Backbone bond lengths (Angstrom), bond angles and torsions (degrees), N, CA, C in turn:
res aa  C-N    CA-C-N  psi(-1)  N-CA   C-N-CA  omega(-1)  CA-C   N-CA-C  phi
1 M - - - 1.457 - - 1.527 110.99 -
2 N 1.325 116.12 -34.23 1.459 118.84 -179.73 1.519 111.88 -64.34
3 S 1.340 116.28 -34.46 1.467 119.24 -178.30 1.522 111.71 -67.27
4 F 1.345 117.76 -23.76 1.462 121.78 177.87 1.535 111.72 -103.61
5 Y 1.337 115.04 12.61 1.465 121.38 178.47 1.538 112.04 56.48
6 L 1.336 114.67 42.40 1.456 120.57 179.30 1.529 109.92 -108.49
7 K 1.302 115.14 153.06 1.451 121.39 178.08 1.516 109.53 -127.07
8 L 1.309 116.15 135.40 1.461 121.26 -179.80 1.523 110.53 -73.90
9 N 1.321 115.73 123.16 1.469 121.07 174.23 1.519 107.48 -99.00
10 D 1.320 115.62 97.42 1.466 118.96 -173.63 1.518 113.24 -66.54
11 D 1.335 118.23 -18.20 1.463 120.26 177.53 1.527 111.81 -74.14
12 K 1.329 116.86 -24.44 1.464 120.87 -177.34 1.528 113.16 -112.49
13 T 1.313 117.38 -4.23 1.463 121.02 -177.56 1.519 110.67 -86.80
14 Q 1.320 115.44 132.45 1.467 121.32 179.17 1.527 109.04 -132.96
15 I 1.313 115.75 156.21 1.465 121.63 177.28 1.514 108.37 -123.82
16 I 1.331 115.71 134.63 1.462 120.59 176.83 1.522 108.61 -133.75
17 V 1.301 116.18 143.27 1.467 122.04 176.52 1.523 107.94 -113.36
18 F 1.333 117.10 123.87 1.461 121.82 178.20 1.522 109.42 -94.59
19 G 1.324 116.00 138.86 1.457 119.51 178.41 1.512 111.19 172.83
20 S 1.307 115.66 -179.87 1.464 120.94 178.16 1.521 108.92 -73.91
21 R 1.306 116.00 165.18 1.476 119.73 -179.18 1.532 110.79 -63.58
22 N 1.327 117.32 -34.28 1.468 119.65 179.14 1.523 111.09 -64.26
23 V 1.344 115.70 -41.12 1.466 119.66 179.16 1.519 110.29 -66.98
24 L 1.324 116.13 -43.68 1.466 120.20 -177.82 1.528 111.81 -67.10
25 N 1.327 116.77 -33.27 1.471 119.55 178.73 1.524 112.04 -67.06
26 D 1.338 116.79 -25.85 1.465 120.69 178.91 1.524 112.52 -86.93
27 L 1.332 116.43 -3.32 1.463 120.74 -179.27 1.528 109.63 -88.37
28 H 1.312 116.31 120.25 1.463 120.42 -175.05 1.527 112.08 -117.22
29 I 1.309 117.31 24.20 1.462 121.82 178.38 1.526 108.04 -102.57
30 N 1.307 117.47 125.78 1.463 121.85 -178.40 1.519 113.59 -95.64
31 G 1.324 116.69 -16.23 1.452 119.26 -178.78 1.506 111.76 174.84
32 I 1.327 115.36 -175.14 1.466 122.36 -179.28 1.523 109.06 -127.69
33 N 1.315 116.49 130.19 1.455 121.46 175.87 1.522 108.83 -94.79
34 L 1.320 116.84 114.69 1.457 121.04 179.43 1.521 111.33 -82.82
35 N 1.308 115.74 -35.49 1.463 122.14 175.63 1.527 107.10 -160.04
36 P 1.319 118.88 175.83 1.480 120.02 -177.10 1.521 114.25 -56.33
37 N 1.324 117.04 -24.19 1.470 119.88 -175.93 1.527 113.59 -107.15
38 T 1.337 117.38 -3.45 1.465 120.01 -174.62 1.519 110.77 -132.38
39 S 1.314 115.91 125.06 1.470 121.44 175.49 1.516 109.01 -138.45
40 I 1.313 115.73 144.33 1.463 121.74 179.05 1.516 108.07 -117.03
41 R 1.319 116.88 122.19 1.453 122.16 -176.99 1.521 112.03 -91.45
42 F 1.324 115.52 149.12 1.456 120.47 171.50 1.522 108.71 -74.02
43 V 1.315 117.20 142.11 1.462 121.68 -179.81 1.526 109.38 -127.11
44 P 1.339 118.25 153.20 1.468 120.87 -179.33 1.525 113.53 -80.88
45 T 1.348 117.77 -20.03 1.466 121.49 -177.24 1.523 109.26 -142.70
46 V 1.336 116.06 137.01 1.465 120.78 176.00 1.525 108.94 -128.24
47 N 1.337 114.85 158.17 1.463 121.58 176.57 1.517 107.90 -112.48
48 N 1.319 116.41 117.64 1.460 121.79 -179.87 1.530 109.12 -126.36
49 L 1.324 116.52 113.73 1.471 122.24 -179.54 1.524 111.55 56.54
50 G 1.327 116.91 36.09 1.454 120.81 177.14 1.512 115.19 86.44
51 I 1.326 117.46 3.05 1.461 121.85 179.89 1.523 109.41 -111.10
52 Y 1.328 116.29 124.91 1.459 121.08 176.17 1.525 109.26 -85.95
53 M 1.323 115.66 122.23 1.462 121.02 178.88 1.518 109.48 -119.78
54 N 1.324 116.60 124.82 1.459 120.34 176.64 1.525 109.74 -97.19
55 H 1.328 116.65 168.71 1.462 119.97 -169.90 1.520 114.24 -68.77
56 T 1.339 118.79 -15.41 1.464 120.12 176.19 1.529 112.16 -106.95
57 L 1.332 116.64 7.54 1.468 123.10 177.01 1.529 112.93 55.71
58 T 1.327 116.28 39.37 1.467 119.52 174.92 1.524 111.56 -89.77
59 F 1.331 117.06 -16.44 1.464 123.94 176.66 1.529 113.27 62.24
60 D 1.316 116.97 28.53 1.468 120.23 178.77 1.526 111.61 -61.34
61 K 1.324 116.76 -46.10 1.465 121.36 -179.46 1.533 110.36 -63.33
62 Q 1.328 117.03 -41.80 1.465 120.72 -179.98 1.523 111.39 -62.22
63 I 1.327 117.15 -43.86 1.457 121.03 -179.36 1.524 110.27 -66.28
64 S 1.322 116.63 -39.83 1.457 120.62 178.95 1.524 111.23 -61.11
65 E 1.318 117.10 -46.06 1.462 120.99 179.73 1.520 111.06 -68.27
66 L 1.324 116.54 -37.46 1.465 121.00 -179.84 1.524 110.96 -65.43
67 K 1.326 116.96 -41.19 1.465 120.77 177.98 1.528 111.06 -62.88
68 K 1.329 116.52 -44.40 1.467 119.97 179.22 1.526 110.62 -58.64
69 K 1.320 116.13 -47.89 1.466 120.90 -176.75 1.524 111.62 -65.33
70 C 1.336 117.21 -47.50 1.467 120.94 -175.22 1.519 111.98 -68.97
71 F 1.334 117.35 -43.98 1.459 119.27 -178.52 1.531 111.37 -69.65
72 R 1.316 117.22 -33.41 1.465 119.98 174.75 1.534 110.18 -64.11
73 T 1.326 115.88 -41.97 1.469 120.37 178.21 1.523 111.42 -64.71
74 L 1.324 116.95 -42.10 1.470 120.59 -179.90 1.527 111.16 -65.28
75 R 1.328 117.47 -37.94 1.468 120.12 177.01 1.525 110.56 -62.15
76 N 1.317 116.27 -41.88 1.466 120.03 179.96 1.528 111.45 -67.71
77 I 1.330 116.19 -36.12 1.467 119.44 178.27 1.523 110.73 -65.61
78 R 1.319 116.58 -41.06 1.466 119.95 179.62 1.533 111.55 -61.78
79 K 1.321 116.92 -31.23 1.464 120.49 -178.83 1.531 112.16 -67.43
80 I 1.326 116.48 -29.26 1.475 119.76 -177.58 1.532 111.96 -110.39
81 K 1.321 116.17 6.70 1.467 119.65 -174.59 1.524 112.31 -60.58
82 F 1.327 117.37 -33.14 1.466 120.38 -177.48 1.530 111.82 -66.83
83 L 1.327 117.16 -14.37 1.463 121.04 178.56 1.529 112.74 -90.87
84 L 1.335 116.84 -6.22 1.458 121.13 -170.09 1.523 112.07 -116.99
85 Q 1.334 115.27 154.87 1.454 122.05 171.66 1.540 108.77 -80.57
86 P 1.337 118.49 154.77 1.475 120.68 -179.78 1.526 113.61 -53.62
87 D 1.333 116.89 -41.20 1.464 119.38 179.55 1.523 111.72 -64.71
88 Q 1.318 116.32 -34.32 1.458 120.26 178.41 1.530 111.23 -69.03
89 V 1.328 116.09 -39.09 1.464 120.30 177.18 1.524 109.90 -61.64
90 K 1.329 116.34 -42.63 1.465 120.26 -179.42 1.524 111.02 -62.76
91 V 1.315 117.39 -42.30 1.469 121.12 179.11 1.525 110.78 -62.42
92 I 1.337 116.27 -43.61 1.468 120.55 -178.90 1.527 110.99 -65.64
93 V 1.331 116.74 -44.69 1.471 120.22 179.98 1.522 110.36 -63.62
94 N 1.316 116.95 -41.68 1.468 120.16 177.81 1.520 111.20 -61.96
95 S 1.316 115.92 -41.45 1.465 120.39 -175.74 1.516 113.22 -72.88
96 L 1.336 116.84 -38.89 1.457 120.47 -171.57 1.526 114.89 -101.23
97 V 1.322 117.22 -21.64 1.468 119.64 -176.16 1.528 111.58 -116.28
98 V 1.323 116.69 -56.60 1.465 119.74 -176.31 1.529 110.87 -63.23
99 S 1.327 117.04 -34.67 1.462 119.81 178.19 1.526 111.22 -62.51
100 C 1.337 116.88 -32.87 1.471 120.75 176.97 1.523 111.21 -68.11
101 L 1.330 116.90 -35.93 1.460 120.89 177.51 1.523 111.26 -67.81
102 D 1.331 116.75 -30.92 1.465 121.09 -177.10 1.523 112.62 -85.69
103 Y 1.324 117.66 -17.01 1.457 120.19 -176.14 1.529 110.91 -67.63
104 C 1.320 116.43 116.77 1.474 122.78 178.90 1.529 112.17 55.35
105 N 1.344 117.13 30.49 1.473 118.33 -175.21 1.524 113.16 -71.86
106 G 1.328 117.68 -12.00 1.456 119.34 174.61 1.520 112.47 -61.65
107 L 1.338 116.53 -22.94 1.462 120.92 177.72 1.527 112.18 -65.44
108 F 1.333 116.71 -22.17 1.457 120.35 -176.42 1.530 112.60 -84.75
109 F 1.336 117.12 0.74 1.463 118.13 176.27 1.532 109.16 -63.88
110 G 1.317 115.77 131.15 1.456 120.15 -178.91 1.506 113.96 83.32
111 A 1.347 116.73 3.10 1.466 119.38 177.57 1.528 110.23 -67.90
112 T 1.309 116.55 164.02 1.454 120.80 -177.62 1.531 111.21 -68.71
113 E 1.306 115.15 161.09 1.461 120.94 178.48 1.530 110.56 -60.11
114 R 1.318 116.92 -34.22 1.464 121.22 179.55 1.527 110.82 -63.08
115 I 1.312 116.83 -43.18 1.462 121.39 179.55 1.522 110.57 -65.60
116 L 1.317 117.30 -44.95 1.463 121.34 -178.56 1.528 111.27 -64.50
117 K 1.335 116.68 -36.69 1.466 120.00 178.33 1.520 111.43 -65.86
118 Q 1.331 116.94 -36.93 1.465 119.87 178.33 1.524 111.06 -67.69
119 L 1.323 117.02 -38.99 1.462 120.46 175.87 1.525 110.79 -64.73
120 Q 1.341 116.27 -40.39 1.466 120.06 179.08 1.520 111.03 -66.12
121 L 1.322 116.07 -33.64 1.463 120.44 177.39 1.529 110.90 -62.06
122 I 1.325 116.69 -39.86 1.462 120.28 177.71 1.519 110.32 -63.89
123 Q 1.321 116.77 -45.24 1.465 119.66 -179.48 1.526 111.23 -65.19
124 N 1.324 117.09 -39.88 1.465 120.21 177.47 1.525 111.05 -61.26
125 S 1.319 116.68 -41.56 1.465 120.61 178.70 1.524 110.79 -65.36
126 A 1.338 116.34 -36.38 1.465 120.18 177.78 1.525 111.03 -64.15
127 S 1.329 116.65 -40.11 1.465 120.27 179.10 1.526 111.10 -67.26
128 K 1.339 116.82 -36.18 1.462 120.40 179.05 1.524 111.20 -68.06
129 A 1.332 116.50 -32.03 1.465 119.48 177.32 1.520 110.99 -64.69
130 I 1.331 116.57 -29.61 1.467 121.07 -179.88 1.525 110.66 -82.80
131 T 1.333 116.73 -44.71 1.462 120.94 -174.85 1.523 112.69 -81.20
132 G 1.344 117.47 -14.06 1.459 120.50 178.02 1.510 114.20 89.22
133 K 1.329 117.26 11.02 1.455 119.98 178.71 1.522 110.54 -78.17
134 Y 1.339 114.29 159.79 1.458 119.44 179.27 1.528 110.71 -92.82
135 K 1.319 115.27 173.37 1.461 122.66 -172.01 1.522 113.04 -53.14
136 H 1.330 117.51 -45.68 1.461 120.64 -173.24 1.538 112.90 -97.12
137 D 1.321 117.72 7.19 1.462 120.41 176.25 1.518 110.30 -71.69
138 H 1.348 115.58 146.74 1.465 120.04 177.82 1.515 109.39 -71.29
139 I 1.345 116.17 137.96 1.452 120.26 -174.64 1.529 112.61 -73.80
140 G 1.346 117.21 -28.87 1.463 120.35 177.67 1.528 112.34 59.84
141 D 1.337 115.45 -133.97 1.468 121.49 -178.98 1.530 112.25 -99.33
142 D 1.315 116.60 26.03 1.462 119.71 -175.60 1.527 112.56 -59.61
143 L 1.332 117.16 -40.40 1.460 119.54 -178.85 1.530 111.36 -62.15
144 K 1.335 116.13 -40.79 1.463 119.14 178.81 1.514 111.25 -68.03
145 Q 1.321 116.95 -38.47 1.462 119.72 178.51 1.525 112.01 -65.34
146 L 1.329 116.01 -31.07 1.461 120.39 177.41 1.530 112.31 -85.84
147 H 1.346 116.07 -4.28 1.472 122.61 -176.76 1.525 111.08 60.53
148 W 1.327 115.66 41.56 1.465 122.02 178.17 1.525 109.44 -103.83
149 L 1.310 116.86 133.92 1.452 121.33 166.87 1.520 108.51 -73.57
150 N 1.341 116.95 147.44 1.459 118.32 176.62 1.531 109.88 -76.74
151 I 1.306 117.68 178.66 1.461 122.06 -172.88 1.519 112.20 -59.57
152 R 1.318 118.24 -47.99 1.460 120.44 -179.32 1.527 111.07 -61.91
153 Q 1.324 115.99 -42.10 1.459 120.10 179.34 1.528 111.22 -65.31
154 R 1.326 116.95 -37.89 1.471 120.64 -179.46 1.525 111.11 -65.67
155 I 1.324 116.79 -36.36 1.461 120.42 178.77 1.531 110.13 -65.86
156 V 1.322 116.51 -45.78 1.467 120.17 178.59 1.523 110.37 -65.60
157 F 1.328 116.96 -37.43 1.460 120.80 177.45 1.528 110.71 -59.34
158 K 1.327 116.85 -45.80 1.464 120.83 -179.50 1.525 111.15 -62.86
159 L 1.328 117.29 -43.50 1.458 120.61 -179.11 1.530 111.25 -67.42
160 G 1.333 116.27 -39.68 1.461 119.77 177.53 1.521 111.62 -64.62
161 L 1.322 116.11 -40.21 1.465 120.73 179.25 1.526 110.92 -65.82
162 L 1.319 117.25 -42.30 1.463 120.33 177.80 1.525 111.04 -62.00
163 A 1.335 116.42 -38.74 1.462 120.24 178.26 1.528 110.63 -64.31
164 Y 1.335 116.88 -44.62 1.469 120.80 178.62 1.527 110.68 -60.63
165 K 1.312 117.09 -44.07 1.463 121.07 -179.00 1.530 110.99 -65.40
166 A 1.329 116.61 -38.73 1.458 119.82 178.95 1.522 111.49 -65.69
167 L 1.315 117.02 -38.08 1.464 121.23 -178.28 1.522 112.83 -75.78
168 N 1.315 116.36 -18.48 1.468 120.00 -176.82 1.530 112.66 -113.28
169 G 1.315 116.12 20.95 1.453 120.77 175.05 1.513 114.95 69.20
170 L 1.346 117.26 23.15 1.463 121.63 -178.22 1.523 112.32 -105.02
171 A 1.318 116.43 5.21 1.462 121.88 -178.06 1.525 108.85 -122.84
172 P 1.342 117.75 163.79 1.466 120.30 176.84 1.527 112.00 -56.05
173 Q 1.316 115.93 155.53 1.463 121.18 -174.65 1.526 112.49 -59.68
174 Y 1.344 116.89 -36.54 1.463 118.74 -177.63 1.527 111.83 -64.62
175 L 1.342 117.31 -27.20 1.464 119.82 175.10 1.525 110.38 -79.02
176 Q 1.324 117.27 -39.22 1.458 120.60 178.04 1.529 111.47 -60.26
177 D 1.338 116.21 -35.86 1.466 120.39 -177.91 1.521 112.84 -69.30
178 M 1.330 117.98 -12.53 1.464 120.51 179.84 1.522 112.88 -78.69
179 F 1.333 117.71 -13.52 1.458 120.69 -172.00 1.519 111.18 -111.87
180 R 1.334 114.95 127.86 1.456 122.18 176.41 1.524 108.86 -137.54
181 F 1.332 116.08 139.51 1.462 120.46 179.42 1.522 110.52 -87.33
182 S 1.329 115.00 143.20 1.454 121.02 174.37 1.525 109.34 -81.53
183 H 1.321 117.05 142.27 1.463 121.41 -177.98 1.527 112.06 -102.86
184 H 1.329 116.31 13.31 1.460 120.40 179.66 1.530 110.14 -97.28
185 G 1.326 116.77 141.46 1.459 120.63 177.79 1.519 112.10 83.84
186 H 1.335 115.28 -175.84 1.459 121.85 -176.28 1.523 112.60 -98.76
187 T 1.318 118.13 -6.61 1.455 120.50 179.77 1.526 109.57 -116.39
188 L 1.310 115.17 142.12 1.452 120.59 179.11 1.527 110.12 -79.06
189 K 1.299 115.53 120.85 1.452 121.07 176.36 1.521 109.02 -129.96
190 L 1.321 115.62 147.43 1.457 119.99 176.88 1.523 110.40 -77.38
191 I 1.313 116.02 144.09 1.459 121.17 176.60 1.529 109.14 -74.18
192 V 1.329 115.64 126.89 1.468 121.13 177.40 1.526 107.86 -99.32
193 P 1.339 118.28 112.78 1.472 120.35 -179.04 1.520 111.50 -61.53
194 L 1.310 115.98 146.81 1.452 121.50 177.28 1.521 109.85 -76.88
195 S 1.324 115.79 132.02 1.460 120.48 177.56 1.520 109.03 -126.57
196 L 1.318 115.54 132.10 1.462 120.77 -178.08 1.522 112.67 -105.89
197 T 1.327 116.71 2.55 1.458 119.74 -178.13 1.523 110.31 -123.76
198 K 1.322 115.05 159.08 1.464 121.21 178.62 1.512 111.31 -63.68
199 Y 1.337 116.44 -43.30 1.457 119.94 -178.48 1.531 110.95 -69.85
200 G 1.321 116.43 -37.23 1.458 119.78 179.18 1.510 112.88 -64.04
201 S 1.330 116.83 -35.22 1.463 120.58 -179.49 1.520 112.32 -70.68
202 R 1.345 116.88 -15.80 1.470 120.99 177.75 1.526 112.04 -91.20
203 S 1.326 117.34 -6.64 1.458 120.60 -175.06 1.521 110.87 -71.87
204 F 1.331 115.96 152.48 1.464 121.11 -177.83 1.523 111.87 -64.54
205 S 1.333 117.38 -31.81 1.461 120.29 -179.42 1.524 111.75 -64.71
206 V 1.343 117.05 -22.11 1.467 121.68 178.32 1.523 111.32 -97.38
207 I 1.321 116.11 -49.69 1.463 119.10 -172.85 1.524 112.37 -77.25
208 G 1.353 116.88 -29.10 1.464 119.96 178.69 1.524 112.59 -58.90
209 P 1.338 118.37 -54.89 1.471 120.09 177.18 1.525 113.64 -60.43
210 K 1.345 117.26 -36.06 1.463 119.74 179.23 1.518 111.29 -60.73
211 I 1.318 116.26 -49.81 1.464 120.28 -178.57 1.521 110.68 -63.34
212 F 1.330 116.27 -45.97 1.470 119.73 -177.22 1.523 111.40 -63.41
213 N 1.329 117.63 -38.95 1.470 120.85 179.44 1.522 112.46 -63.62
214 N 1.342 117.16 -29.85 1.458 121.06 -175.06 1.528 113.74 -93.83
215 L 1.328 117.62 -0.97 1.458 120.42 176.66 1.522 110.21 -80.07
216 P 1.331 117.81 149.02 1.471 121.07 177.79 1.526 111.11 -59.38
217 L 1.320 116.10 151.29 1.464 121.73 -175.69 1.522 112.39 -61.97
218 H 1.346 117.24 -35.93 1.465 118.91 -177.27 1.534 112.02 -67.42
219 I 1.342 116.43 -18.07 1.464 120.28 176.91 1.525 110.40 -86.87
220 T 1.330 116.63 -48.15 1.462 120.22 -176.09 1.527 112.40 -67.08
221 T 1.333 117.45 -22.10 1.469 120.81 -179.26 1.530 111.70 -99.36
222 S 1.318 117.91 18.73 1.467 121.31 178.20 1.526 109.78 -56.91
223 I 1.328 116.06 142.66 1.469 120.60 -173.69 1.533 112.49 -82.91
224 S 1.318 117.85 -11.78 1.461 120.37 179.89 1.516 109.69 -147.82
225 K 1.332 115.39 162.71 1.464 120.33 178.99 1.514 111.27 -63.23
226 E 1.335 117.12 -40.94 1.462 120.46 -178.89 1.524 111.04 -65.76
227 A 1.344 116.48 -38.82 1.469 120.12 177.40 1.526 110.43 -65.36
228 F 1.337 116.58 -39.93 1.458 120.79 178.44 1.524 110.65 -63.38
229 K 1.333 117.46 -45.69 1.459 121.48 -179.44 1.521 111.24 -61.36
230 S 1.311 116.84 -43.00 1.465 120.78 -179.73 1.521 111.44 -64.87
231 S 1.339 116.62 -45.98 1.471 120.87 -178.82 1.525 110.96 -66.77
232 L 1.328 115.82 -41.23 1.472 119.28 -178.26 1.518 111.12 -67.22
233 K 1.323 117.45 -41.30 1.460 120.06 179.25 1.524 110.86 -62.95
234 T 1.327 116.90 -43.79 1.464 120.62 178.53 1.518 111.01 -61.15
235 Y 1.332 116.49 -41.68 1.465 121.71 -179.41 1.525 110.90 -65.21
236 L 1.337 117.23 -48.46 1.467 121.03 -178.24 1.521 111.93 -68.33
237 F 1.324 116.10 -30.47 1.457 121.53 -176.94 1.530 111.52 -59.40
238 N 1.327 115.79 -30.01 1.462 120.52 -175.60 1.526 113.43 -100.42
239 L 1.342 117.15 7.70 1.453 120.38 -179.12 1.528 110.94 -95.33
240 S 1.317 115.29 140.14 1.464 120.20 172.14 1.521 108.42 -79.97
241 D 1.331 117.23 169.37 1.460 120.49 178.92 1.524 111.16 -61.25
242 Q 1.352 116.96 -35.26 1.452 120.40 179.49 1.536 111.02 -66.94
243 D 1.336 116.53 -43.21 1.466 119.75 178.49 1.518 110.90 -68.85
244 L 1.330 116.72 -32.31 1.460 120.17 178.56 1.522 110.88 -63.37
245 E 1.334 116.32 -39.31 1.458 120.26 -179.50 1.516 112.08 -63.32
246 K 1.317 117.48 -27.63 1.465 121.04 -179.60 1.517 112.15 -66.07
247 L 1.333 117.01 -20.61 1.467 120.72 -179.85 1.522 112.06 -69.63
248 Y 1.328 116.33 -25.07 1.478 117.47 -177.21 1.519 112.89 -126.43
249 D 1.320 119.07 13.01 1.460 121.55 175.24 1.524 110.24 -79.16
C-alpha cells in the first residue's frame, strides 16, 4: 500500500471470504488484528461499487436492495405518468429501472432460478409501467413489442459483449489476458479453461470463451462494437431459454 501512496482506513475496511457453506463452516477466524488498537472483522456481506456480495455469492442482499429501488421508482413513475407521452415514459423507465437491471448483471450468471425469477419480475413490472397494464395482468408479448431481451438473454448479451471487447482491445488488459486462441484444427476457437468447482465455472474466464465460441461466425467477426451489439441482440431475441443454454453448455 505504501508503494501506491495508500493508507488503510480501518473504519471502512472489511474482509470477506467466498466459498461453499462447508468451507465457511470450517473457518474459525473472526478477524485480523493489525495492532493493539486496530482490528478488521470478517463480514458476511460487502458492498463493492454498488453491488452487495455475500460469502456464498447468492446475491440475496443485492436482489433485495434492487427490488426496493426499482419498485419505488416505478411507483413514482406511475404517479406522474398522466403528464407524460408514452415515448417519454419508456425513456424514463429505461434510464431509471432497466439500467439498474443491466448494471453488473454478468455477475448473475449461474444464479439460482429464484434469483433470476425475481429479476424477471422487476423487468415485467417495468414493461407494465410503460404499456399501462396492472400488477396482476398477464405480460404477454410486451417484452418483444418493447424490443427488450429478457433477463437471461441480457446476462448472456453482457458476457458476449465483454468477450468481444476483450478480443478487440476495447477492454482492460486484465480481461484481454483471459482470452487465448487454440491452434488446433482449421477453425479458430477460444481456449476454455478447465474448472473443477461450481464457482469457477461461473467465472468470466470460463464462460466468456464458451459463449463466444458458440456464437455464429457473422456475429463474432463484426467489424465494430455497434455492429456486434446489433447482431447479437437480434440473434438472442429469437432464442428460447433452451437454445440460450446451449451457448454456455
